[in-house]
LUMLUM-232046 format. One record per residue (C-alpha): z, y, x; residue in three letters. Coordinates in Angstrom, 1 decimal, always signed. Layout:
BEGIN
NODE     up  north   east resn
NODE      Z      Y      X  ALA
...
REM end
This chain:
BEGIN
NODE     up  north   east resn
NODE  -56.7  -13.5  -12.3  MET
NODE  -54.2  -16.8  -12.7  ASN
NODE  -52.5  -18.2  -16.4  PHE
NODE  -49.4  -16.2  -15.1  LEU
NODE  -50.9  -13.3  -15.5  GLU
NODE  -52.3  -14.2  -18.2  ILE
NODE  -49.1  -14.8  -20.3  PHE
NODE  -47.1  -11.9  -18.9  LYS
NODE  -49.9   -9.8  -20.3  SER
NODE  -50.4  -11.2  -24.2  VAL
NODE  -46.0  -11.2  -23.8  ILE
NODE  -46.1   -6.7  -23.0  LEU
NODE  -49.1   -6.9  -25.5  GLY
NODE  -46.6   -8.3  -27.9  ILE
NODE  -43.9   -5.7  -26.9  VAL
NODE  -46.6   -3.1  -26.9  GLU
NODE  -47.7   -4.1  -30.4  GLY
NODE  -43.8   -4.7  -32.3  ILE
NODE  -42.1   -2.3  -30.7  THR
NODE  -45.0   +1.0  -31.2  GLU
NODE  -44.5   +1.3  -34.6  TRP
NODE  -40.5   +0.0  -35.2  LEU
NODE  -38.4   +2.4  -34.4  PRO
NODE  -37.4   +0.8  -31.2  ILE
NODE  -38.9   +2.2  -28.0  SER
NODE  -41.8   +0.8  -27.0  SER
NODE  -41.7   +2.2  -23.1  THR
NODE  -38.1   +1.5  -23.6  GLY
NODE  -39.2   -2.3  -24.0  HIS
NODE  -42.0   -1.7  -21.8  MET
NODE  -39.7   -1.1  -19.3  ILE
NODE  -37.4   -3.4  -19.3  LEU
NODE  -40.0   -6.6  -20.3  VAL
NODE  -41.3   -4.8  -16.7  ASN
NODE  -38.4   -4.8  -14.9  GLU
NODE  -37.2   -8.3  -15.9  LEU
NODE  -41.0   -9.9  -15.1  ILE
NODE  -41.0   -7.6  -11.6  ASN
NODE  -39.7  -11.0   -9.2  ASN
NODE  -42.3  -13.3  -11.4  THR
NODE  -45.9  -12.1   -9.3  GLY
NODE  -47.0   -9.6  -11.9  PHE
NODE  -45.5   -6.7  -12.1  THR
NODE  -48.0   -3.9  -14.5  ALA
NODE  -48.1   -1.1  -13.0  SER
NODE  -47.6   +2.4  -15.2  ASP
NODE  -51.5   +3.3  -15.4  LEU
NODE  -51.4   -0.5  -17.2  TYR
NODE  -48.1   +0.6  -19.4  LEU
NODE  -49.8   +3.9  -21.0  TYR
NODE  -53.5   +1.8  -21.5  VAL
NODE  -52.2   -0.7  -23.8  ILE
NODE  -51.3   +1.9  -26.1  GLN
NODE  -54.8   +1.9  -27.0  LEU
NODE  -55.2   -1.3  -28.8  GLY
NODE  -52.2   -0.5  -31.1  ALA
NODE  -53.8   +3.0  -31.7  ILE
NODE  -57.1   +0.6  -33.0  LEU
NODE  -54.5   -0.6  -35.0  ALA
NODE  -54.4   +2.1  -37.3  VAL
NODE  -57.1   +3.5  -37.2  VAL
NODE  -58.7   +0.1  -38.5  THR
NODE  -55.5   +0.0  -41.3  LEU
NODE  -56.1   +3.7  -43.1  TYR
NODE  -60.0   +4.4  -41.7  PHE
NODE  -60.6   +5.1  -45.1  ARG
NODE  -57.5   +7.2  -45.4  LYS
NODE  -58.3   +8.6  -41.8  LEU
NODE  -62.3   +9.6  -42.4  ASN
NODE  -62.6  +12.6  -44.1  PRO
NODE  -66.4  +11.5  -44.1  PHE
NODE  -66.2   +8.3  -45.8  ALA
NODE  -69.3   +8.2  -48.3  PRO
NODE  -66.6   +6.8  -51.2  SER
NODE  -65.0  +10.0  -51.0  LYS
NODE  -65.0  +13.2  -53.3  THR
NODE  -65.1  +16.6  -52.0  LYS
NODE  -61.2  +17.1  -53.4  GLN
NODE  -60.1  +14.0  -51.2  GLU
NODE  -62.2  +15.6  -47.9  LYS
NODE  -60.5  +18.6  -47.8  ALA
NODE  -57.3  +16.7  -48.4  ASP
NODE  -58.3  +14.8  -45.6  THR
NODE  -59.0  +17.7  -43.5  TRP
NODE  -56.1  +19.2  -44.7  GLN
NODE  -54.1  +15.9  -43.4  MET
NODE  -55.4  +16.1  -39.9  TRP
NODE  -54.8  +19.5  -39.9  LEU
NODE  -51.2  +18.9  -39.9  LYS
NODE  -51.2  +15.6  -37.9  VAL
NODE  -52.7  +18.0  -35.6  LEU
NODE  -50.5  +21.1  -36.2  ILE
NODE  -47.6  +18.0  -35.4  ALA
NODE  -49.0  +17.8  -32.5  CYS
NODE  -49.1  +21.3  -30.6  LEU
NODE  -45.6  +20.6  -29.7  PRO
NODE  -45.4  +17.9  -27.7  ALA
NODE  -49.3  +18.8  -25.8  ALA
NODE  -47.3  +21.8  -24.9  VAL
NODE  -44.5  +20.4  -23.7  ILE
NODE  -45.5  +16.9  -22.5  GLY
NODE  -48.0  +18.0  -20.0  LEU
NODE  -45.4  +20.5  -18.6  LEU
NODE  -42.6  +17.7  -18.8  LEU
NODE  -44.9  +14.8  -18.0  ASP
NODE  -44.4  +14.8  -13.8  PRO
NODE  -40.3  +15.4  -14.2  ILE
NODE  -39.6  +13.1  -16.7  MET
NODE  -40.9   +9.8  -14.8  GLU
NODE  -38.5   +9.8  -12.8  ARG
NODE  -35.6   +8.8  -15.5  PHE
NODE  -38.2   +5.8  -16.6  GLU
NODE  -35.1   +3.2  -15.5  ASN
NODE  -32.6   +0.9  -17.3  TRP
NODE  -29.9   +4.2  -17.5  GLU
NODE  -31.5   +6.0  -19.1  VAL
NODE  -33.4   +3.5  -21.5  VAL
NODE  -29.9   +1.7  -22.6  SER
NODE  -28.8   +6.2  -23.5  ALA
NODE  -30.9   +7.0  -25.6  THR
NODE  -31.5   +3.5  -27.8  LEU
NODE  -27.7   +3.5  -28.3  ILE
NODE  -27.4   +7.5  -29.6  ILE
NODE  -30.6   +7.3  -31.5  TYR
NODE  -29.6   +4.1  -33.0  GLY
NODE  -26.3   +5.5  -33.6  ILE
NODE  -28.1   +8.5  -35.3  ALA
NODE  -30.1   +6.8  -37.4  PHE
NODE  -27.5   +5.2  -39.1  ILE
NODE  -25.1   +8.5  -39.9  ILE
NODE  -28.5   +9.8  -41.2  LEU
NODE  -28.3   +7.0  -43.7  GLU
NODE  -24.9   +6.5  -44.7  ASN
NODE  -25.9  +10.6  -45.1  HIS
NODE  -29.1  +10.3  -46.9  PRO
NODE  -31.3  +13.7  -47.9  LYS
NODE  -33.0  +14.0  -50.9  THR
NODE  -36.4  +14.2  -50.1  PRO
NODE  -38.3  +16.4  -51.0  VAL
NODE  -41.9  +14.9  -50.1  VAL
NODE  -43.6  +12.0  -50.9  HIS
NODE  -47.7  +12.2  -51.1  ASP
NODE  -49.5  +13.8  -47.7  MET
NODE  -50.5  +16.3  -50.0  LYS
NODE  -46.5  +17.5  -50.7  GLY
NODE  -46.5  +18.9  -46.7  MET
NODE  -47.2  +22.1  -45.7  THR
NODE  -48.0  +23.0  -42.2  CYS
NODE  -44.7  +24.8  -40.9  LYS
NODE  -42.9  +20.7  -42.8  THR
NODE  -45.5  +19.2  -40.3  ALA
NODE  -44.6  +22.0  -37.1  LEU
NODE  -41.0  +20.2  -37.4  LEU
NODE  -42.0  +16.9  -37.1  ILE
NODE  -43.7  +17.8  -34.2  GLY
NODE  -40.6  +19.4  -32.7  MET
NODE  -39.0  +16.3  -32.7  PHE
NODE  -41.2  +14.9  -31.7  GLN
NODE  -41.0  +16.4  -28.1  VAL
NODE  -37.9  +14.1  -27.9  LEU
NODE  -39.9  +11.2  -27.7  SER
NODE  -41.0  +12.3  -24.0  ILE
NODE  -37.3  +11.2  -22.7  ILE
NODE  -37.8   +7.0  -22.2  PRO
NODE  -35.9   +5.3  -24.5  GLY
NODE  -36.1   +7.8  -27.0  THR
NODE  -39.2   +5.9  -28.9  SER
NODE  -41.8   +7.9  -30.6  ARG
NODE  -42.1   +6.3  -33.7  SER
NODE  -37.9   +7.1  -34.0  GLY
NODE  -38.3  +10.4  -32.9  SER
NODE  -40.6  +11.4  -35.8  THR
NODE  -39.4   +9.4  -38.2  ILE
NODE  -36.0  +10.8  -37.8  LEU
NODE  -37.4  +14.2  -37.6  GLY
NODE  -39.3  +14.0  -41.2  ALA
NODE  -37.1  +12.5  -42.9  MET
NODE  -33.9  +15.7  -41.8  LEU
NODE  -37.0  +17.9  -42.9  VAL
NODE  -36.9  +16.2  -46.1  GLY
NODE  -40.2  +14.0  -46.2  CYS
NODE  -39.7  +10.3  -48.0  SER
NODE  -39.1   +6.8  -45.6  ARG
NODE  -43.0   +6.3  -46.8  GLU
NODE  -44.6   +9.3  -45.4  ILE
NODE  -42.1   +9.3  -42.5  ALA
NODE  -42.9   +6.2  -41.7  ALA
NODE  -46.8   +6.9  -42.4  GLU
NODE  -47.3  +10.6  -41.0  PHE
NODE  -46.0   +8.9  -37.9  SER
NODE  -49.1   +6.5  -38.1  PHE
NODE  -51.1   +9.3  -38.1  PHE
NODE  -49.6  +11.1  -35.4  LEU
NODE  -49.6   +8.0  -32.6  ALA
NODE  -54.0   +9.0  -33.1  ILE
NODE  -54.0  +12.1  -30.6  PRO
NODE  -50.4  +11.7  -29.0  VAL
NODE  -50.8   +8.2  -27.7  MET
NODE  -55.0   +9.0  -26.2  PHE
NODE  -53.4  +11.9  -24.8  GLY
NODE  -51.2  +10.3  -22.9  VAL
NODE  -53.8   +7.1  -21.5  SER
NODE  -56.2   +9.3  -21.3  LEU
NODE  -53.6  +11.1  -19.0  LEU
NODE  -52.7   +8.3  -17.2  LYS
NODE  -56.0   +7.6  -16.6  ILE
NODE  -57.4  +11.0  -15.2  LEU
NODE  -53.6  +10.6  -12.9  LYS
NODE  -54.4   +7.3  -11.4  TYR
NODE  -57.7   +6.2  -12.3  GLY
NODE  -59.2   +3.6  -14.0  LEU
NODE  -60.6   +1.4  -10.6  VAL
NODE  -59.5   -1.4  -11.1  MET
NODE  -60.9   -5.4  -10.4  SER
NODE  -62.7   -7.5  -12.4  GLY
NODE  -59.8  -10.5  -12.4  GLY
NODE  -57.1   -6.6  -13.6  GLU
NODE  -59.5   -4.8  -16.5  ALA
NODE  -59.9   -8.5  -17.9  ALA
NODE  -55.1   -8.8  -17.4  VAL
NODE  -55.7   -5.5  -19.5  LEU
NODE  -58.4   -5.8  -21.9  LEU
NODE  -56.3   -8.7  -22.6  ILE
NODE  -52.7   -7.2  -23.0  GLY
NODE  -54.8   -4.5  -25.8  MET
NODE  -56.4   -7.6  -27.9  ALA
NODE  -52.9   -9.0  -28.0  VAL
NODE  -51.4   -4.9  -29.3  ALA
NODE  -53.9   -4.9  -31.5  TYR
NODE  -52.8   -8.2  -33.6  ILE
NODE  -49.5   -7.7  -33.1  VAL
NODE  -49.2   -4.0  -34.3  SER
NODE  -51.1   -4.6  -37.1  MET
NODE  -49.0   -7.0  -38.3  LEU
NODE  -46.5   -4.9  -37.6  ALA
NODE  -47.2   -1.8  -39.6  ILE
NODE  -47.9   -3.9  -42.4  LYS
NODE  -44.4   -4.8  -42.3  PHE
NODE  -42.6   -1.5  -41.3  LEU
NODE  -44.7   +0.3  -44.6  VAL
NODE  -43.7   -3.2  -47.0  ASN
NODE  -39.9   -2.1  -45.8  PHE
NODE  -39.7   +0.7  -45.8  VAL
NODE  -40.1   +0.6  -49.6  LYS
NODE  -36.8   -1.0  -50.8  SER
NODE  -34.7   -0.7  -47.3  HIS
NODE  -33.4   +1.7  -44.9  ASP
NODE  -33.5   +2.6  -41.2  PHE
NODE  -29.6   +0.7  -41.0  LYS
NODE  -31.2   -2.5  -39.0  ALA
NODE  -33.0   -0.3  -36.7  PHE
NODE  -30.2   +1.6  -35.5  GLY
NODE  -27.8   -1.1  -35.3  TRP
NODE  -30.4   -3.3  -33.5  TYR
NODE  -30.6   -0.2  -31.1  ARG
NODE  -27.0   -0.4  -30.6  ILE
NODE  -27.1   -3.6  -29.2  ILE
NODE  -29.6   -3.9  -27.3  LEU
NODE  -28.2   -0.6  -25.8  GLY
NODE  -25.5   -2.4  -24.4  LEU
NODE  -26.7   -5.5  -23.8  VAL
NODE  -29.2   -3.5  -21.1  VAL
NODE  -25.9   -2.4  -20.2  ILE
NODE  -24.5   -5.1  -19.7  ALA
NODE  -27.5   -7.3  -17.7  TYR
NODE  -27.8   -4.8  -15.4  PHE
NODE  -24.1   -4.2  -14.3  LEU
NODE  -24.0   -8.2  -14.2  ILE
NODE  -27.3   -8.9  -12.3  PHE
REM end
């Protein structure tokens, strides 16, 4: 382990922490950043790129611990029951991705390239702008108001995120708004869905590649996870406050511009 490896791990941790929660595609950014640093002596492995997500997951658990914890002593009996209901909806929403994702995972890895990433960045950027230009009146303003059917529909949209560059948060937020959720609930439900989904993906990658690494490699990974955790805390708080008074057009335009920049970069260089 040297300074360069630590520096690159910090950079990837920052990218993961920001992009995992904003609807701009964490995997897409991680692939692109890893591509850019490919010739600098440190290339993050597939295992690294997925396991680093565990740091981001811990940020959600930390920020929403009481809301996620059905055993919290300070909760009333009804609040505990509501928490269990919320977890049921989260698990229902995870089913489509769990089934379809497992089937398609070996195939989708071949699409982790700049062509696919740039295309999906632009396509979903346009989708966000169109949706915000023709907003649907929300009917779901809290978790109690979300039905299991609505959760399942959001889960179907989450399946789209297996395509690199789509964005797990982007697809779930877009889907949640299309089925009648407010921006705030769409973002919050997306955070909660990340816990089982990202943990499951990281576990699959560990089982696939094994967790055999040197002490130096493990240290680099832990540094990246720690940075992702800290930055995720800030990114989640930012998005929660942002959606209270703004729409998602800015993210849509960002995706389009980034997609065009990616195309230009790889065509020129």
